[in-house]
Kinemage of the C-alpha trace (Angstrom):
@kinemage 1
@onewidth
@group {chain A} dominant
@subgroup {mainchain}
@vectorlist {calphas} color= white
{ca met a 1} P 0.000 0.000 0.000
{ca ser a 2} L 1.214 3.477 -0.803
{ca his a 3} L 1.039 6.140 1.883
{ca his a 4} L 1.227 9.909 1.928
{ca ser a 5} L 4.551 11.131 3.219
{ca leu a 6} L 4.211 13.320 6.280
{ca ser a 7} L 6.728 15.667 4.690
{ca leu a 8} L 4.689 16.313 1.550
{ca cys a 9} L 1.350 18.068 1.046
{ca pro a 10} L -0.766 16.219 -1.566
{ca gly a 11} L -2.403 19.516 -2.497
{ca cys a 12} L 0.402 21.969 -3.272
{ca gly a 13} L 3.429 19.669 -2.926
{ca ser a 14} L 5.198 22.136 -0.672
{ca gly a 15} L 4.685 23.924 2.610
{ca lys a 16} L 5.537 22.933 6.139
{ca leu a 17} L 3.176 20.409 7.718
{ca ser a 18} L 1.797 20.412 11.248
{ca glu a 19} L 2.299 17.618 13.713
{ca pro a 20} L -0.417 15.054 12.945
{ca leu a 21} L -3.597 14.674 14.983
{ca leu a 22} L -3.996 10.914 15.510
{ca ile a 23} L -7.421 9.234 15.665
{ca pro a 24} L -6.792 5.492 16.102
{ca asp a 25} L -8.828 2.426 15.126
{ca gln a 26} L -11.258 3.923 12.618
{ca pro a 27} L -13.132 1.787 10.050
{ca val a 28} L -11.730 2.455 6.578
{ca ile a 29} L -15.169 2.596 4.947
{ca leu a 30} L -18.504 3.995 6.088
{ca asn a 31} L -20.915 4.101 3.139
{ca tyr a 32} L -20.790 0.398 2.349
{ca arg a 33} L -23.474 -2.309 2.510
{ca phe a 34} L -22.611 -5.298 4.657
{ca met a 35} L -25.052 -8.198 4.685
{ca ser a 36} L -23.922 -9.830 7.942
{ca thr a 37} L -22.607 -8.808 11.345
{ca glu a 38} L -19.441 -10.828 10.668
{ca glu a 39} L -18.765 -8.837 7.505
{ca ser a 40} L -19.563 -5.463 9.018
{ca ala a 41} L -17.582 -6.007 12.213
{ca gly a 42} L -14.615 -7.304 10.203
{ca val a 43} L -13.919 -4.016 8.424
{ca pro a 44} L -10.213 -3.064 8.600
{ca leu a 45} L -9.409 -0.401 11.189
{ca arg a 46} L -6.722 2.212 10.642
{ca thr a 47} L -5.348 5.322 12.331
{ca ile a 48} L -6.274 8.679 10.828
{ca ala a 49} L -3.324 11.105 11.005
{ca leu a 50} L -4.626 14.586 10.183
{ca ala a 51} L -2.024 17.138 9.125
{ca glu a 52} L -2.347 20.708 7.885
{ca cys a 53} L -0.228 22.357 5.209
{ca glu a 54} L 1.114 25.752 6.251
{ca arg a 55} L 1.121 27.019 2.662
{ca cys a 56} L -2.221 26.001 1.121
{ca gly a 57} L -4.191 25.260 4.296
{ca leu a 58} L -5.251 21.761 3.210
{ca val a 59} L -6.050 19.378 6.078
{ca phe a 60} L -5.507 15.767 5.021
{ca asn a 61} L -5.018 12.240 6.325
{ca ala a 62} L -1.274 11.705 6.117
{ca ala a 63} L -1.610 7.999 6.970
{ca leu a 64} L -4.044 7.138 4.187
{ca glu a 65} L -3.639 3.744 2.530
{ca glu a 66} L -4.643 4.297 -1.062
{ca gly a 67} L -6.874 1.615 -2.531
{ca ile a 68} L -8.134 0.280 0.812
{ca val a 69} L -11.606 1.820 0.318
{ca pro a 70} L -13.635 -0.333 -2.125
{ca tyr a 71} L -15.663 1.989 -4.363
{ca asp a 72} L -17.677 -0.753 -6.046
{ca his a 73} L -21.409 -1.449 -6.522
{ca arg a 74} L -21.898 -2.051 -2.773
{ca tyr a 75} L -20.760 1.501 -2.016
{ca glu a 76} L -23.944 3.455 -1.235
{ca asn a 77} L -24.048 7.102 -0.167
{ca arg a 78} L -27.269 8.404 -1.701
{ca gln a 79} L -29.231 10.921 0.367
{ca ser a 80} L -32.037 11.494 -2.107
{ca his a 81} L -34.696 9.892 0.124
{ca ser a 82} L -34.509 13.071 2.204
{ca glu a 83} L -36.762 15.982 1.232
{ca ala a 84} L -34.141 18.446 2.483
{ca phe a 85} L -31.408 16.861 0.362
{ca ala a 86} L -33.657 16.592 -2.696
{ca lys a 87} L -34.384 20.313 -2.340
{ca his a 88} L -30.643 20.981 -2.136
{ca thr a 89} L -29.809 19.015 -5.298
{ca ala a 90} L -32.657 20.758 -7.144
{ca gln a 91} L -31.145 24.130 -6.167
{ca val a 92} L -27.684 23.013 -7.334
{ca ala a 93} L -29.166 21.876 -10.659
{ca lys a 94} L -30.745 25.322 -11.089
{ca met a 95} L -27.429 27.035 -10.278
{ca ile a 96} L -25.577 24.946 -12.851
{ca gly a 97} L -28.313 25.442 -15.440
{ca ala a 98} L -28.246 29.218 -14.933
{ca val a 99} L -24.466 29.370 -15.390
{ca ile a 100} L -24.150 27.233 -18.528
{ca asp a 101} L -27.322 28.787 -20.061
{ca arg a 102} L -27.359 26.525 -23.131
{ca asp a 103} L -30.197 24.787 -24.910
{ca thr a 104} L -29.848 20.972 -24.648
{ca pro a 105} L -26.339 21.027 -23.066
{ca his a 106} L -24.080 17.975 -23.051
{ca leu a 107} L -22.797 17.350 -19.497
{ca leu a 108} L -19.931 15.285 -18.093
{ca glu a 109} L -19.978 14.135 -14.460
{ca val a 110} L -16.785 12.834 -12.864
{ca gly a 111} L -17.708 10.572 -9.933
{ca cys a 112} L -21.438 10.335 -10.665
{ca gly a 113} L -22.209 7.678 -8.019
{ca lys a 114} L -25.448 5.889 -8.907
{ca gly a 115} L -26.229 8.591 -11.468
{ca glu a 116} L -29.142 10.277 -9.691
{ca phe a 117} L -27.881 13.851 -9.894
{ca leu a 118} L -26.785 13.544 -13.521
{ca arg a 119} L -30.225 12.239 -14.501
{ca lys a 120} L -31.836 15.117 -12.600
{ca met a 121} L -29.493 17.613 -14.262
{ca val a 122} L -30.165 16.255 -17.761
{ca asp a 123} L -33.928 16.336 -17.164
{ca tyr a 124} L -33.737 19.882 -15.824
{ca cys a 125} L -31.707 21.147 -18.804
{ca ser a 126} L -33.400 18.957 -21.437
{ca gly a 127} L -29.884 17.911 -22.389
{ca ser a 128} L -27.704 14.800 -22.405
{ca gly a 129} L -24.898 13.520 -20.239
{ca glu a 130} L -22.090 11.098 -19.577
{ca gly a 131} L -21.245 9.801 -16.100
{ca trp a 132} L -18.179 7.979 -14.793
{ca asp a 133} L -18.046 6.061 -11.486
{ca thr a 134} L -16.801 2.642 -10.369
{ca ser a 135} L -19.729 2.318 -7.935
{ca tyr a 136} L -22.414 2.855 -10.592
{ca glu a 137} L -25.227 0.296 -10.791
{ca gly a 138} L -27.664 -0.014 -13.666
{ca ser a 139} L -27.712 -0.003 -17.436
{ca asp a 140} L -24.942 1.677 -19.411
{ca gln a 141} L -27.505 3.719 -21.337
{ca asp a 142} L -30.373 5.398 -19.537
{ca gly a 143} L -32.280 7.636 -21.904
{ca ala a 144} L -30.056 10.587 -22.749
{ca val a 145} L -27.378 9.551 -20.247
{ca thr a 146} L -24.453 7.172 -20.827
{ca phe a 147} L -22.662 5.620 -17.840
{ca his a 148} L -19.183 4.113 -17.454
{ca arg a 149} L -18.139 1.929 -14.484
{ca asp a 150} L -14.622 3.265 -14.528
{ca tyr a 151} L -12.380 6.158 -13.484
{ca leu a 152} L -12.141 8.963 -16.034
{ca ser a 153} L -8.831 10.260 -17.338
{ca pro a 154} L -8.237 12.938 -20.016
{ca glu a 155} L -7.417 10.397 -22.718
{ca lys a 156} L -10.835 8.735 -22.224
{ca val a 157} L -12.719 11.957 -22.984
{ca his a 158} L -14.410 11.742 -26.385
{ca gly a 159} L -16.560 14.517 -27.762
{ca gln a 160} L -17.411 17.993 -26.543
{ca phe a 161} L -19.080 18.848 -23.232
{ca asp a 162} L -20.618 22.131 -22.143
{ca ala a 163} L -19.747 21.551 -18.471
{ca val a 164} L -17.906 19.200 -16.130
{ca ile a 165} L -19.536 18.374 -12.789
{ca cys a 166} L -17.632 16.875 -9.845
{ca arg a 167} L -19.727 16.590 -6.667
{ca his a 168} L -18.504 14.988 -3.433
{ca val a 169} L -15.400 13.484 -5.004
{ca val a 170} L -12.451 15.726 -4.098
{ca glu a 171} L -12.692 14.867 -0.386
{ca his a 172} L -12.059 11.190 -1.271
{ca val a 173} L -9.019 11.658 -3.558
{ca ala a 174} L -5.561 11.080 -2.073
{ca ala a 175} L -3.402 12.943 -4.614
{ca ile a 176} L -5.733 15.931 -4.708
{ca gly a 177} L -3.316 18.361 -6.410
{ca lys a 178} L -2.759 15.955 -9.309
{ca phe a 179} L -6.489 15.175 -9.473
{ca leu a 180} L -7.402 18.857 -9.842
{ca glu a 181} L -4.798 19.197 -12.609
{ca glu a 182} L -6.337 16.151 -14.285
{ca leu a 183} L -9.783 17.751 -13.961
{ca val a 184} L -8.382 20.787 -15.793
{ca ala a 185} L -7.074 18.477 -18.543
{ca ile a 186} L -10.455 16.688 -18.739
{ca ala a 187} L -12.244 20.024 -19.129
{ca arg a 188} L -9.774 21.172 -21.803
{ca glu a 189} L -10.144 17.894 -23.692
{ca gly a 190} L -13.935 18.224 -23.633
{ca gly a 191} L -13.917 21.915 -24.517
{ca ser a 192} L -15.894 22.677 -21.372
{ca ser a 193} L -16.445 26.330 -20.508
{ca his a 194} L -17.476 25.675 -16.904
{ca ile a 195} L -16.548 23.237 -14.160
{ca phe a 196} L -18.557 22.753 -10.955
{ca ile a 197} L -17.231 21.260 -7.712
{ca glu a 198} L -19.181 20.529 -4.520
{ca thr a 199} L -17.599 19.272 -1.293
{ca pro a 200} L -17.924 19.686 2.508
{ca arg a 201} L -16.723 22.899 4.206
{ca leu a 202} L -14.173 22.516 6.978
{ca glu a 203} L -15.535 25.764 8.438
{ca trp a 204} L -18.848 24.036 9.217
{ca ile a 205} L -17.075 21.147 10.974
{ca leu a 206} L -15.085 23.590 13.097
{ca glu a 207} L -18.048 25.840 13.917
{ca asn a 208} L -20.250 22.879 14.870
{ca lys a 209} L -17.483 21.093 16.808
{ca ser a 210} L -18.394 18.058 14.736
{ca ala a 211} L -15.779 15.438 15.582
{ca trp a 212} L -18.027 12.884 13.829
{ca asp a 213} L -17.328 14.562 10.478
{ca ile a 214} L -13.733 13.300 10.505
{ca phe a 215} L -13.494 9.791 9.064
{ca tyr a 216} L -11.283 7.617 6.899
{ca glu a 217} L -13.231 7.871 3.631
{ca his a 218} L -12.664 11.617 3.597
{ca cys a 219} L -8.922 12.086 3.284
{ca asn a 220} L -9.176 15.833 2.517
{ca tyr a 221} L -10.818 18.678 4.476
{ca phe a 222} L -11.064 22.033 2.704
{ca thr a 223} L -11.860 25.496 3.949
{ca glu a 224} L -13.225 27.723 1.218
{ca ala a 225} L -9.853 29.494 1.055
{ca ser a 226} L -7.788 26.300 0.814
{ca leu a 227} L -9.910 24.733 -1.935
{ca ala a 228} L -9.999 27.973 -3.945
{ca cys a 229} L -6.227 28.321 -3.802
{ca leu a 230} L -5.673 24.687 -4.859
{ca cys a 231} L -8.088 25.152 -7.762
{ca arg a 232} L -6.199 28.256 -8.875
{ca lys a 233} L -2.893 26.421 -8.579
{ca ala a 234} L -4.220 23.590 -10.772
{ca gly a 235} L -5.212 26.012 -13.541
{ca phe a 236} L -8.790 26.990 -12.738
{ca lys a 237} L -10.252 30.467 -12.467
{ca val a 238} L -12.679 30.702 -9.528
{ca leu a 239} L -15.780 32.490 -10.809
{ca gly a 240} L -17.871 31.906 -7.709
{ca gln a 241} L -17.848 30.026 -4.411
{ca phe a 242} L -20.917 29.599 -2.235
{ca pro a 243} L -21.837 27.778 0.992
{ca val a 244} L -24.812 25.479 0.351
{ca phe a 245} L -26.922 22.852 2.166
{ca ala a 246} L -27.275 24.748 5.456
{ca met a 247} L -23.615 25.860 5.169
{ca gln a 248} L -22.310 22.261 5.337
{ca tyr a 249} L -21.024 22.174 1.753
{ca gln a 250} L -19.272 24.566 -0.594
{ca phe a 251} L -20.110 24.920 -4.274
{ca leu a 252} L -17.526 26.264 -6.727
{ca val a 253} L -18.109 27.646 -10.214
{ca leu a 254} L -14.864 27.419 -12.205
{ca ser a 255} L -13.547 28.105 -15.668
{ca leu a 256} L -10.197 27.313 -17.258
{ca asp a 257} L -7.456 29.864 -16.645
{ca asn a 258} L -5.275 30.646 -19.643
{ca ile a 259} L -2.358 31.741 -17.449
{ca leu a 260} L 0.185 28.939 -17.587
{ca ser a 261} L 1.963 29.885 -14.362
{ca ile a 262} L -0.411 30.600 -11.484
{ca pro a 263} L 1.191 33.125 -9.117
{ca gly a 264} L 0.576 33.193 -5.364
{ca tyr a 265} L -1.756 30.490 -4.111
{ca glu a 266} L -1.155 30.579 -0.364
{ca ser a 267} L -4.246 30.162 1.786
{ca pro a 268} L -4.854 33.322 3.848
{ca ser a 269} L -4.897 31.731 7.286
{ca arg a 270} L -2.611 31.720 10.274
{ca pro a 271} L -0.463 28.568 10.131
{ca phe a 272} L -2.074 25.506 11.703
{ca asp a 273} L -5.210 27.299 12.901
{ca tyr a 274} L -7.422 24.523 11.543
{ca ile a 275} L -5.531 21.550 12.949
{ca asn a 276} L -5.200 23.182 16.367
{ca his a 277} L -8.939 23.790 16.436
{ca leu a 278} L -9.552 20.175 15.389
{ca arg a 279} L -7.312 18.986 18.239
{ca glu a 280} L -9.483 20.860 20.721
{ca ile a 281} L -12.683 19.456 19.198
{ca gln a 282} L -11.414 15.870 19.153
{ca ser a 283} L -10.263 16.114 22.774
{ca tyr a 284} L -13.668 16.960 24.200
{ca ser a 285} L -16.540 16.601 21.673
{ca met a 286} L -16.962 12.817 21.732
{ca gln a 287} L -16.710 12.590 25.522
{ca arg a 288} L -19.145 15.478 25.965
{ca leu a 289} L -21.608 13.889 23.537
{ca ser a 290} L -21.223 10.493 25.188
{ca asp a 291} L -22.130 12.038 28.550
{ca leu a 292} L -25.137 13.846 27.063
{ca ile a 293} L -26.451 10.630 25.497
{ca ser a 294} L -25.904 8.606 28.673
{ca asn a 295} L -27.870 11.113 30.734
{ca ala a 296} L -30.637 11.579 28.148
{ca arg a 297} L -31.326 7.882 27.485
{ca asn a 298} L -31.415 7.007 31.193
{ca glu a 299} L -30.358 3.392 30.487
{ca ala a 300} L -33.095 2.901 27.871
{ca pro a 301} L -32.183 1.584 24.398
{ca trp a 302} L -31.324 4.329 21.933
{ca ala a 303} L -30.713 4.804 18.214
{ca ile a 304} L -28.970 7.090 15.742
{ca trp a 305} L -31.037 8.505 12.871
{ca gly a 306} L -28.887 8.617 9.749
{ca ala a 307} L -26.759 5.783 8.327
{ca gly a 308} L -24.604 8.177 6.333
{ca ala a 309} L -21.016 8.989 7.233
{ca lys a 310} L -21.901 11.044 10.331
{ca gly a 311} L -24.099 8.280 11.762
{ca val a 312} L -21.599 5.520 11.009
{ca cys a 313} L -18.791 7.549 12.569
{ca leu a 314} L -20.900 8.104 15.716
{ca ala a 315} L -21.805 4.413 15.945
{ca asn a 316} L -18.106 3.530 15.885
{ca arg a 317} L -16.785 6.213 18.197
{ca leu a 318} L -19.444 6.445 20.896
{ca pro a 319} L -19.801 3.821 23.651
{ca ser a 320} L -22.068 1.114 22.264
{ca ala a 321} L -24.052 0.577 25.480
{ca gly a 322} L -27.737 0.575 24.600
{ca leu a 323} L -27.239 1.519 20.931
{ca val a 324} L -29.560 -0.975 19.244
{ca gln a 325} L -29.985 0.346 15.689
{ca val a 326} L -29.413 3.090 13.150
{ca ile a 327} L -32.509 4.405 11.367
{ca asp a 328} L -32.428 5.510 7.727
{ca thr a 329} L -35.003 6.263 5.022
{ca asn a 330} L -32.670 4.998 2.261
{ca thr a 331} L -34.204 1.654 1.276
{ca ala a 332} L -30.874 0.634 -0.314
{ca lys a 333} L -29.285 0.623 3.168
{ca gln a 334} L -32.090 -0.963 5.203
{ca gly a 335} L -31.429 -4.566 6.259
{ca phe a 336} L -27.668 -4.108 6.161
{ca tyr a 337} L -25.231 -3.463 9.036
{ca ile a 338} L -23.186 -0.443 10.067
{ca pro a 339} L -19.506 -0.884 9.061
{ca gly a 340} L -17.207 -1.618 12.014
{ca thr a 341} L -20.094 -2.758 14.264
{ca his a 342} L -22.872 -5.336 14.720
{ca ile a 343} L -25.555 -2.622 14.547
{ca pro a 344} L -28.420 -3.077 12.037
{ca ile a 345} L -29.865 -0.375 9.766
{ca val a 346} L -33.660 -0.256 9.976
{ca ala a 347} L -36.485 1.624 8.283
{ca pro a 348} L -38.338 4.240 10.297
{ca ser a 349} L -41.683 2.941 11.564
{ca his a 350} L -43.820 2.960 14.681
{ca asp a 351} L -42.661 -0.565 15.561
{ca ser a 352} L -38.957 0.159 15.003
{ca ile a 353} L -38.883 3.180 17.332
{ca lys a 354} L -41.575 2.645 19.974
{ca his a 355} L -39.159 0.973 22.432
{ca leu a 356} L -36.462 3.671 22.172
{ca gly a 357} L -35.708 6.089 24.977
{ca leu a 358} L -33.603 8.388 22.794
{ca ile a 359} L -32.991 9.127 19.118
{ca val a 360} L -29.841 11.048 18.150
{ca ile a 361} L -30.233 12.997 14.894
{ca ala a 362} L -26.776 12.917 13.334
{ca asn a 363} L -27.308 15.728 10.811
{ca pro a 364} L -29.238 18.856 11.900
{ca ala a 365} L -30.155 19.608 8.267
{ca tyr a 366} L -32.687 16.769 8.473
{ca glu a 367} L -34.188 17.721 11.836
{ca arg a 368} L -37.524 19.072 10.602
{ca glu a 369} L -38.418 16.137 8.360
{ca ile a 370} L -37.311 13.602 10.997
{ca gln a 371} L -39.361 15.333 13.706
{ca asn a 372} L -42.387 15.246 11.380
{ca met a 373} L -41.965 11.477 10.916
{ca leu a 374} L -41.506 10.943 14.644
{ca asn a 375} L -44.761 12.812 15.265
{ca thr a 376} L -46.498 10.609 12.687
{ca phe a 377} L -45.257 7.522 14.552
{ca asn a 378} L -46.331 8.988 17.922
{ca tyr a 379} L -42.795 8.628 19.234
{ca ala a 380} L -42.701 9.394 22.970
{ca gly a 381} L -38.951 9.197 23.700
{ca gly a 382} L -36.287 11.890 23.709
{ca val a 383} L -34.562 13.489 20.720
{ca leu a 384} L -31.011 14.886 20.658
{ca val a 385} L -30.070 16.987 17.606
{ca leu a 386} L -26.355 17.473 17.001
{ca thr a 387} L -26.297 21.243 16.494
{ca glu a 388} L -23.527 23.769 17.063
{ca asn a 389} L -25.160 24.889 20.326
{ca leu a 390} L -25.080 21.408 21.807
{ca leu a 391} L -21.436 21.141 22.827
């Protein structure tokens, strides 16, 4: 297995690195479907070693083992069963459509997952598209969309595309500087006038003291400033950058920069601000949350709502006493088990929640719709929402 060197930033390739923040024994994969408790509990565990680059401000896992995360058909991270997330993706589709402003555009998505957003985008624009992802399931041709179960490189680009879309990919890529340069080459090869990137915001993690947003699958953590400077270094021009999805994500509108040598790309932060803040959060957030849950459940069985990365991280890092299940509306995850544990994923229903003394809502963006469902089921137990005011 190849590892990052602690002396080298994978974003800018230079800049002094901080001392790493070590988080031991973390499951290497979170959004994966395991059919048995033996499989799920047998996931490899590794230490996360977070380091920050003094020059570009990138925070990354310096102990990452490349290739250990299996991005195949059993990888499942769709959030489209949520009304809040569906509203978010509809807004992103409108933003992209407004920027490209073309009749029947031809779109290219790098890391399209199961293809849901690309289909939505093509429908919205009355266009056509091509998606690339090793975890894709389904037919290779779906109406006006063609899918490839593969990684995309510049030499595989055939034809012209009006835009390149890359959502929730850059946080998973080890050699992020090289990947962004490759994205530039892909856009050039396809003659694309605009490129769109969406990824989590490190600012939100810091502001919300969200220790459960640090996990092995995400090897990169970007502030808005650090991602913008890495994009400029790679050869992009940043036309716009916006916080989206209740400030949790950032959305970048990019074009290709014709300047061959990109001057000055340092991130405007004080050195190691981010990693020092993360050290403080890691040292107290999980213990504080553990105490809150213990007091709130009063020895009754409890559950986490949300089998996405936040929920899986919580299930692995909190004491397991009384944690009986994780609830999720994604039917593709129900009946499987949380990676790194023996905990089942169940559908929300009156019968599945009536015995619970506490439900922990992992992502506050879903609070309203979850509370509405809990009211429908006449749930009488407690609810703990992981908001920035909690810790």
